[in-house]
Kinemage of the C-alpha trace (Angstrom):
@kinemage 1
@onewidth
@group {chain A} dominant
@subgroup {mainchain}
@vectorlist {calphas} color= white
{ca met a 1} P -37.333 41.767 -79.113
{ca arg a 2} L -36.492 43.100 -75.636
{ca ile a 3} L -35.561 46.765 -75.782
{ca val a 4} L -33.344 48.578 -73.312
{ca leu a 5} L -33.356 52.354 -73.077
{ca ser a 6} L -30.113 53.831 -71.856
{ca ala a 7} L -29.808 54.785 -68.210
{ca leu a 8} L -29.284 58.329 -69.412
{ca leu a 9} L -32.552 58.484 -71.225
{ca ile a 10} L -35.242 59.490 -68.810
{ca trp a 11} L -35.365 63.161 -69.517
{ca leu a 12} L -38.361 64.353 -71.507
{ca val a 13} L -37.123 67.916 -71.533
{ca pro a 14} L -33.914 69.243 -69.988
{ca gly a 15} L -34.300 69.293 -66.220
{ca cys a 16} L -37.616 67.418 -66.244
{ca ile a 17} L -37.560 63.800 -65.039
{ca leu a 18} L -40.053 61.229 -66.259
{ca leu a 19} L -42.170 60.012 -63.331
{ca thr a 20} L -42.487 56.265 -62.913
{ca ser a 21} L -44.075 53.841 -60.473
{ca glu a 22} L -40.636 53.323 -58.935
{ca met a 23} L -40.184 57.022 -58.204
{ca phe a 24} L -38.733 57.976 -54.825
{ca ala a 25} L -37.498 54.456 -54.044
{ca gln a 26} L -35.300 54.390 -50.945
{ca phe a 27} L -31.707 53.329 -51.609
{ca thr a 28} L -29.389 52.272 -48.810
{ca pro a 29} L -25.725 51.923 -49.843
{ca pro a 30} L -24.440 48.337 -49.448
{ca thr a 31} L -22.279 47.445 -46.488
{ca pro a 32} L -18.665 46.268 -46.950
{ca ala a 33} L -19.848 42.703 -46.233
{ca gln a 34} L -22.521 42.958 -48.922
{ca arg a 35} L -20.011 44.295 -51.445
{ca leu a 36} L -17.660 41.420 -50.655
{ca ala a 37} L -20.470 38.861 -50.982
{ca ala a 38} L -21.435 40.329 -54.371
{ca leu a 39} L -18.046 39.171 -55.730
{ca gly a 40} L -18.925 35.525 -55.124
{ca pro a 41} L -16.469 32.750 -54.174
{ca met a 42} L -12.969 33.306 -55.514
{ca ser a 43} L -11.218 30.023 -54.758
{ca gly a 44} L -9.440 28.665 -57.803
{ca leu a 45} L -9.121 32.030 -59.562
{ca pro a 46} L -5.719 33.054 -60.960
{ca glu a 47} L -3.699 35.122 -58.497
{ca ser a 48} L -3.696 38.217 -60.740
{ca leu a 49} L -7.488 38.117 -60.974
{ca arg a 50} L -7.912 37.652 -57.221
{ca leu a 51} L -5.663 40.659 -56.650
{ca ala a 52} L -7.630 42.697 -59.192
{ca leu a 53} L -10.857 41.916 -57.328
{ca gln a 54} L -9.471 43.235 -54.041
{ca pro a 55} L -10.764 46.816 -53.923
{ca gly a 56} L -8.241 48.249 -51.477
{ca asn a 57} L -8.610 52.038 -51.496
{ca asp a 58} L -8.953 52.358 -55.269
{ca phe a 59} L -12.729 51.960 -55.533
{ca gln a 60} L -15.195 54.327 -53.915
{ca pro a 61} L -18.469 52.975 -52.501
{ca leu a 62} L -21.601 54.650 -53.802
{ca pro a 63} L -22.855 57.356 -51.451
{ca ala a 64} L -26.495 57.996 -50.664
{ca pro a 65} L -28.036 59.571 -53.807
{ca gly a 66} L -29.257 63.133 -54.115
{ca pro a 67} L -32.962 63.695 -54.810
{ca asn a 68} L -32.517 63.849 -58.586
{ca asp a 69} L -30.012 61.004 -58.871
{ca trp a 70} L -30.761 57.634 -60.442
{ca leu a 71} L -30.966 55.549 -57.274
{ca ala a 72} L -33.251 58.064 -55.572
{ca asn a 73} L -35.783 57.520 -58.338
{ca phe a 74} L -35.429 53.880 -59.421
{ca ala a 75} L -35.420 50.832 -57.164
{ca glu a 76} L -32.359 48.669 -57.842
{ca thr a 77} L -30.942 46.042 -55.511
{ca gly a 78} L -27.830 45.284 -57.537
{ca gln a 79} L -26.689 42.264 -59.524
{ca thr a 80} L -24.154 39.985 -57.819
{ca phe a 81} L -21.635 37.968 -59.810
{ca glu a 82} L -23.499 34.753 -59.074
{ca gln a 83} L -26.822 36.242 -60.202
{ca phe a 84} L -25.124 37.407 -63.381
{ca ala a 85} L -23.631 33.976 -64.127
{ca arg a 86} L -26.968 32.239 -63.483
{ca ser a 87} L -28.730 34.556 -65.941
{ca arg a 88} L -26.942 32.856 -68.855
{ca pro a 89} L -25.836 36.137 -70.459
{ca asn a 90} L -24.530 36.554 -73.973
{ca arg a 91} L -20.857 35.580 -74.223
{ca pro a 92} L -18.433 35.751 -77.166
{ca asp a 93} L -17.604 32.374 -78.677
{ca lys a 94} L -15.518 31.019 -81.549
{ca arg a 95} L -18.106 32.223 -84.051
{ca arg a 96} L -19.320 35.518 -82.552
{ca lys a 97} L -16.173 37.126 -81.218
{ca lys a 98} L -15.898 40.670 -82.597
{ca leu a 99} L -17.454 44.027 -81.844
{ca tyr a 100} L -18.490 46.265 -84.713
{ca leu a 101} L -19.092 50.001 -84.772
{ca gln a 102} L -21.423 51.368 -87.430
{ca pro a 103} L -21.101 55.155 -87.913
{ca leu a 104} L -24.366 56.695 -89.078
{ca gly a 105} L -24.118 60.017 -90.850
{ca asn a 106} L -21.436 62.661 -90.707
{ca phe a 107} L -18.692 62.423 -88.056
{ca ser a 108} L -16.555 65.244 -89.408
{ca gly a 109} L -16.606 68.757 -88.024
{ca ser a 110} L -17.592 70.018 -84.560
{ca asp a 111} L -16.143 67.930 -81.748
{ca ala a 112} L -17.421 64.543 -82.875
{ca pro a 113} L -15.253 61.674 -81.621
{ca ala a 114} L -13.259 60.007 -84.373
{ca pro a 115} L -14.518 56.458 -85.038
{ca asp a 116} L -10.917 55.197 -84.863
{ca gln a 117} L -10.594 56.663 -81.351
{ca leu a 118} L -13.771 54.853 -80.328
{ca arg a 119} L -12.462 51.636 -81.864
{ca glu a 120} L -9.187 51.878 -79.932
{ca phe a 121} L -11.020 52.476 -76.666
{ca met a 122} L -13.491 49.618 -77.214
{ca ala a 123} L -10.734 47.166 -78.158
{ca ser a 124} L -8.818 48.001 -74.963
{ca phe a 125} L -11.836 48.039 -72.667
{ca phe a 126} L -13.360 44.753 -73.847
{ca met a 127} L -10.165 43.043 -75.036
{ca leu a 128} L -11.907 42.004 -78.237
{ca glu a 129} L -11.217 42.779 -81.851
{ca val a 130} L -13.221 45.821 -82.950
{ca asp a 131} L -13.904 46.862 -86.516
{ca val a 132} L -15.401 50.118 -87.771
{ca leu a 133} L -17.749 49.544 -90.696
{ca pro a 134} L -17.989 52.055 -93.556
{ca thr a 135} L -20.140 55.045 -92.674
{ca leu a 136} L -23.778 54.792 -93.711
{ca ser a 137} L -25.185 57.904 -95.334
{ca leu a 138} L -28.423 58.904 -93.624
{ca ala a 139} L -29.810 60.005 -96.971
{ca gln a 140} L -29.633 56.402 -98.217
{ca thr a 141} L -31.044 54.570 -95.205
{ca his a 142} L -34.736 55.577 -95.410
{ca leu a 143} L -34.966 55.995 -91.638
{ca thr a 144} L -37.982 57.698 -90.105
{ca ser a 145} L -37.079 61.166 -88.870
{ca arg a 146} L -38.673 64.271 -87.441
{ca arg a 147} L -37.634 67.750 -86.350
{ca asn a 148} L -37.696 68.221 -82.587
{ca arg a 149} L -40.181 70.935 -81.659
{ca leu a 150} L -38.009 72.238 -78.794
{ca thr a 151} L -34.571 72.245 -80.381
{ca gly a 152} L -35.404 72.362 -84.085
{ca gln a 153} L -32.860 69.573 -84.608
{ca val a 154} L -33.460 66.568 -86.868
{ca gln a 155} L -33.970 63.307 -84.952
{ca leu a 156} L -33.930 59.672 -86.073
{ca leu a 157} L -36.339 56.956 -84.885
{ca thr a 158} L -34.350 54.374 -82.918
{ca gly a 159} L -36.569 51.404 -83.798
{ca asp a 160} L -35.833 51.871 -87.496
{ca ile a 161} L -32.100 51.950 -86.778
{ca leu a 162} L -32.200 48.790 -84.651
{ca asn a 163} L -34.086 46.961 -87.398
{ca leu a 164} L -31.473 48.101 -89.910
{ca leu a 165} L -28.569 47.049 -87.692
{ca gln a 166} L -30.010 43.553 -87.242
{ca thr a 167} L -29.738 43.025 -90.988
{ca arg a 168} L -26.120 44.234 -90.979
{ca leu a 169} L -24.686 42.312 -88.008
{ca pro a 170} L -21.731 40.342 -89.432
{ca glu a 171} L -21.666 36.580 -88.870
{ca asp a 172} L -18.631 36.882 -86.589
{ca gly a 173} L -20.078 39.829 -84.674
{ca phe a 174} L -20.838 39.545 -80.980
{ca ala a 175} L -22.540 42.942 -81.183
{ca leu a 176} L -23.075 45.798 -83.620
{ca leu a 177} L -23.235 49.313 -82.190
{ca gly a 178} L -24.576 52.163 -84.254
{ca val a 179} L -23.088 55.562 -83.364
{ca thr a 180} L -24.271 58.901 -84.642
{ca met a 181} L -24.023 62.644 -84.113
{ca thr a 182} L -27.726 62.978 -84.964
{ca asp a 183} L -30.252 63.218 -82.144
{ca leu a 184} L -32.569 60.239 -81.484
{ca tyr a 185} L -36.127 59.540 -80.317
{ca pro a 186} L -37.873 56.203 -79.521
{ca asn a 187} L -41.482 57.211 -80.225
{ca ser a 188} L -43.671 60.271 -80.629
{ca asn a 189} L -44.247 60.591 -76.860
{ca trp a 190} L -40.579 61.143 -76.045
{ca asn a 191} L -38.592 64.317 -76.492
{ca phe a 192} L -35.343 62.389 -77.090
{ca val a 193} L -33.176 59.464 -76.025
{ca phe a 194} L -29.417 59.078 -75.947
{ca gly a 195} L -29.712 55.515 -77.208
{ca gln a 196} L -31.529 52.217 -77.278
{ca ala a 197} L -30.482 48.569 -77.427
{ca ser a 198} L -31.812 45.087 -78.034
{ca pro a 199} L -29.644 42.670 -75.988
{ca arg a 200} L -31.277 39.600 -77.488
{ca glu a 201} L -30.475 40.771 -81.012
{ca arg a 202} L -27.060 42.148 -79.877
{ca val a 203} L -27.522 45.559 -81.476
{ca gly a 204} L -27.705 49.075 -80.113
{ca val a 205} L -27.617 52.678 -81.289
{ca tyr a 206} L -26.235 55.697 -79.429
{ca ser a 207} L -26.175 59.390 -80.184
{ca phe a 208} L -23.348 61.640 -79.025
{ca ala a 209} L -25.080 64.823 -80.203
{ca arg a 210} L -26.119 65.999 -76.732
{ca tyr a 211} L -22.653 65.372 -75.307
{ca asp a 212} L -21.400 68.381 -77.268
{ca pro a 213} L -21.922 71.648 -75.298
{ca arg a 214} L -22.736 73.413 -78.577
{ca phe a 215} L -25.916 71.355 -78.883
{ca tyr a 216} L -27.253 73.545 -76.045
{ca gly a 217} L -25.998 76.766 -77.599
{ca gln a 218} L -22.893 76.942 -75.426
{ca glu a 219} L -19.556 78.036 -76.808
{ca ala a 220} L -16.985 75.317 -77.353
{ca ala a 221} L -14.315 75.252 -74.656
{ca ala a 222} L -10.664 74.429 -75.202
{ca asp a 223} L -11.228 70.859 -73.992
{ca ser a 224} L -14.610 70.273 -75.654
{ca arg a 225} L -13.291 67.583 -77.983
{ca lys a 226} L -11.800 65.619 -75.084
{ca leu a 227} L -15.010 66.057 -73.070
{ca val a 228} L -17.182 64.704 -75.889
{ca leu a 229} L -14.776 61.798 -76.419
{ca arg a 230} L -14.796 60.893 -72.720
{ca arg a 231} L -18.603 61.022 -72.553
{ca ser a 232} L -18.859 58.942 -75.710
{ca cys a 233} L -16.451 56.311 -74.375
{ca lys a 234} L -18.428 56.112 -71.130
{ca val a 235} L -21.742 55.489 -72.853
{ca leu a 236} L -20.211 52.892 -75.183
{ca ala a 237} L -18.650 51.021 -72.254
{ca his a 238} L -21.874 51.218 -70.231
{ca glu a 239} L -24.250 50.196 -72.993
{ca thr a 240} L -22.018 47.450 -74.391
{ca gly a 241} L -21.779 46.160 -70.826
{ca his a 242} L -25.566 45.796 -70.885
{ca leu a 243} L -25.275 43.722 -74.084
{ca phe a 244} L -23.059 41.358 -72.074
{ca gly a 245} L -25.851 41.077 -69.498
{ca ile a 246} L -24.278 43.348 -66.869
{ca glu a 247} L -26.944 45.333 -65.021
{ca his a 248} L -26.597 48.674 -63.267
{ca cys a 249} L -24.023 48.718 -60.491
{ca val a 250} L -24.877 49.688 -56.905
{ca trp a 251} L -21.705 48.366 -55.260
{ca tyr a 252} L -19.158 51.082 -56.044
{ca arg a 253} L -18.678 54.116 -58.237
{ca cys a 254} L -18.459 52.373 -61.599
{ca val a 255} L -19.015 53.025 -65.273
{ca met a 256} L -22.065 50.740 -64.940
{ca asn a 257} L -23.815 53.064 -62.451
{ca gly a 258} L -27.176 54.325 -63.642
{ca ser a 259} L -27.434 58.041 -64.407
{ca asn a 260} L -30.423 60.337 -64.308
{ca his a 261} L -28.745 63.508 -65.552
{ca leu a 262} L -25.576 64.591 -67.307
{ca asp a 263} L -23.792 65.764 -64.146
{ca glu a 264} L -24.326 62.317 -62.618
{ca ala a 265} L -23.023 60.667 -65.788
{ca asp a 266} L -19.952 62.916 -65.806
{ca ala a 267} L -19.240 61.928 -62.194
{ca arg a 268} L -19.000 58.231 -63.071
{ca pro a 269} L -15.477 56.851 -63.531
{ca leu a 270} L -14.448 55.204 -66.770
{ca his a 271} L -13.540 51.928 -65.052
{ca leu a 272} L -15.399 48.873 -63.821
{ca cys a 273} L -15.716 48.095 -60.137
{ca pro a 274} L -14.444 44.680 -58.905
{ca val a 275} L -17.887 43.046 -59.153
{ca asp a 276} L -18.444 44.086 -62.762
{ca leu a 277} L -14.822 43.469 -63.707
{ca arg a 278} L -15.297 39.867 -62.624
{ca lys a 279} L -18.467 39.589 -64.741
{ca leu a 280} L -16.717 40.875 -67.850
{ca gln a 281} L -13.610 38.749 -67.274
{ca trp a 282} L -15.794 35.648 -66.822
{ca ser a 283} L -17.508 36.430 -70.117
{ca ile a 284} L -14.382 37.104 -72.167
{ca gly a 285} L -11.474 35.464 -70.335
{ca phe a 286} L -8.894 38.256 -70.713
{ca asp a 287} L -5.769 38.707 -68.613
{ca val a 288} L -6.546 41.561 -66.209
{ca val a 289} L -2.974 42.911 -66.096
{ca glu a 290} L -2.734 43.041 -69.888
{ca arg a 291} L -6.138 44.737 -70.051
{ca tyr a 292} L -5.139 47.404 -67.539
{ca arg a 293} L -1.905 48.076 -69.423
{ca arg a 294} L -3.704 48.458 -72.734
{ca leu a 295} L -6.360 50.690 -71.200
{ca arg a 296} L -3.737 52.863 -69.513
{ca asp a 297} L -1.973 53.437 -72.823
{ca ser a 298} L -5.287 54.141 -74.556
{ca tyr a 299} L -6.338 56.655 -71.889
{ca arg a 300} L -3.003 58.412 -71.934
{ca gln a 301} L -3.178 58.746 -75.716
{ca ala a 302} L -6.701 60.182 -75.440
{ca gly a 303} L -5.649 62.660 -72.753
{ca phe a 304} L -7.582 60.986 -69.920
{ca glu a 305} L -4.668 61.411 -67.534
{ca asp a 306} L -6.735 60.916 -64.376
{ca glu a 307} L -7.875 57.477 -65.541
{ca ala a 308} L -4.361 56.594 -66.708
{ca gln a 309} L -2.967 57.464 -63.282
{ca trp a 310} L -5.687 55.402 -61.600
{ca leu a 311} L -4.632 52.430 -63.724
{ca asp a 312} L -0.979 53.042 -62.843
{ca gln a 313} L -2.022 52.713 -59.213
{ca arg a 314} L -3.966 49.499 -59.835
{ca leu a 315} L -1.070 48.030 -61.776
{ca arg a 316} L 1.299 48.723 -58.876
{ca his a 317} L -1.089 46.609 -56.796
{ca leu a 318} L -1.253 43.803 -59.384
{ca ala a 319} L 2.247 43.925 -60.883
{ca pro a 320} L 4.650 45.901 -58.643
{ca arg a 321} L 7.388 45.880 -61.292
{ca asp a 322} L 5.149 47.437 -63.957
C-alpha cells in the first residue's frame, strides 16, 4: 500500500522543518513557454475547454520561493498533462463514481466545518456525487491513540484509520475520505500530521484540528468559522486531487501547490490552474462552464467572495452572457 503524507505535514514541531535529502533544492519558476507546453496539445478539444485552458491574466505564475517555502526545500519539476495521462491514474467509471466523506468523532461545537458544507464544496469542485456517511464514534472504533507530549491533545494513529476506511469503502465509491477534528500522527517518531492517504486503495484521512486558531490557544476571531471552512476545503481539494493522480503544481499559483507551513497554505488559491484543470476534466469529463457556475454559487454561499468574484471573471471569459 503506497502511502502519501500531505504536503502540509512536514512539521515536527511548530516552526521546525523536517530535514530531508532534498533540502535546499534550487527551484527556477517555469517560463511562459514551459507552462504552455505543460498543457499538452489541445486540438480537438471543445471550444469551452480550450478557452478555460487559456490563462489570460487570471492565473498567477509561481514566484521564486522563500527559504522556508515548499519548493525551496523539495525538488519538484512539475507534472505535465501528458505525463499525468501516461501515468494511468485512477479515474471514476460506471462502477466507482462517487466520493464519500466519513466523519470521525464529534463535529459539533467550536468552529468545525459542517459535513454538509464539505459535501456541497466537494460535489461542486469535482462534479461528482458526494455522500456523507453516518459519523463514526471514536469510542467504538478501537483506533490506536496517544496524548501528544507538547500539546496534551489526544491524537489518532493514521494507519489504523486507513485500514478501517478500506473496509468501509462502498462498492460505488471512487474514494472515501475520513475527516476529523481530532489531531493525527503517523508513527511514534512524528509530532503530528494533517493527514495521510493511500492512492492505490483510494482512501485518505484528514484532520482539521490545527486549522482552528484555538488549537494554538488563540482567541476565536469573528471570521474563525469561515477561516476553518476555507482551510478545510483547500486540503480536501488538494488531497483528493492526489487520489486522482495529480501531483504538486509548479506551473501557477494553484490549490495543488505544495505547502511547507500554514501561511504558505493560506496563500494558495482555492482553484485549479489550467494544467491541473485539464487533468481533472480529462479524468471526469465535466463541462467546465457548468463547473465554474456551480463552484461560484457554492463559494458565495460559504462567504468566499474573493473566489466567487474570480469565477465571475473566468465565466465572463468563457461565457460572456453569463
